[in-house]
N, C-alpha and C positions, 0 to 999 in steps of 0.2 A: 504494500500500500504506500509506504513512504517513498520507495524508489520511483513509483509512478508520479508522485507529486514533484519530486526533484527533477525528473525528466521533463515534466510539463513546465516547470520553472525555467529550466535551461533552454527549452525551445522558445518560450516567451522572451527570455533574455536575448537570444540570438535574433529574434524577429525585431525587438525594439532596438537592438544595436544596428541592425541593417537599416531600419527606418532612420535612425539618427545619422548614420554615415551618409545615406542617400540625401537627407536634408542638408547636411553639411557640405555636400558637393554641389547639389542642384541649385540651392538658393543663391549662393554667391555667383554662379554662372548666370542665372536669371537677372541678378542685380547688375552684373557687368553688361549684359545685353541691353538693359534699359538705360544705363548710364555709361556710354562709351568713354567719356572723359575720365571717369574714375577707373575704368578698366585699363586705360593707358598707364596710369600710375602704378596700378597693381601688377600689371604685366612687366613693367620696367623693374619693379622690385623683385619679382620672381626671376627675371632674367639676370639681375645683378647677383642674386643668390646662386644661380646656376653657374655663372662665370666664376664666382669665388670658390664654389665647390670643385669645379673643373680645374682651376688653377691649383688649388690645394691638393687635389688628387694627383695632378701631374708632377708636383714637386715632392710628394711624400715618398718616404722610403718603405721598403718591405722587409726590413731586417727582422729576424726572429731571434730573440734573446733566450737564454736558457729558462728564465722565469716564464716566458711566454710559451715555451715548449711544454712546461709543466702544466699549463692551462690548456694544452692542445690547440694552440693558436697556429694558424697557417700564415704563409707569406701574404696571401690576399687579405686575411683578417687584419694583419698588422698594417697593411697599406691603407685599408679603409679607416682604421682607428687613427692612424697618423694623419690622414686627410681630414678627418673630423676635428682633430686638435688644431691643425694648421688653419682650417677654416674658422674655428672659434677665435684663434689669435688674430686673424685678419679682421674679422667682424668686430672684435673687441677694440682694436686700435682704430678702426674706421669710426666706430661710435664715439670714442674719446675725441678724435679730431673734429667730428661734426659737432659735438657738444661745445668744444672750445671755440670753434668758428661761430657757432650760434651766439655764444656769450659776447664775443668780441664784436660781431656785427651789430648786436643789440646795443652795445656800449657806444658805438659811433653814430647811431641814428638819433 
């Protein structure tokens, strides 16, 4: 009896998760279609993130240290983790530069 209740709960959870994911994907696309100017900015932001990840993936290394071997990490896993860290560093420094520029430009207005 209790297993069937759990199974029903899991099925309902998967259905609600699917509806939520579908809504999270469809509604922003509809909003972009209705407001093309806002879509331009969003697409530029997504493009910037893609360029940053591509750049960080291109310059990341794929070395596997003994500690990583103990965790059964492969060279590909090492490269993806390294790319994520490099991408984080790039975005962190870009955000610092933008914040400083914003404060300086506000000071001179």
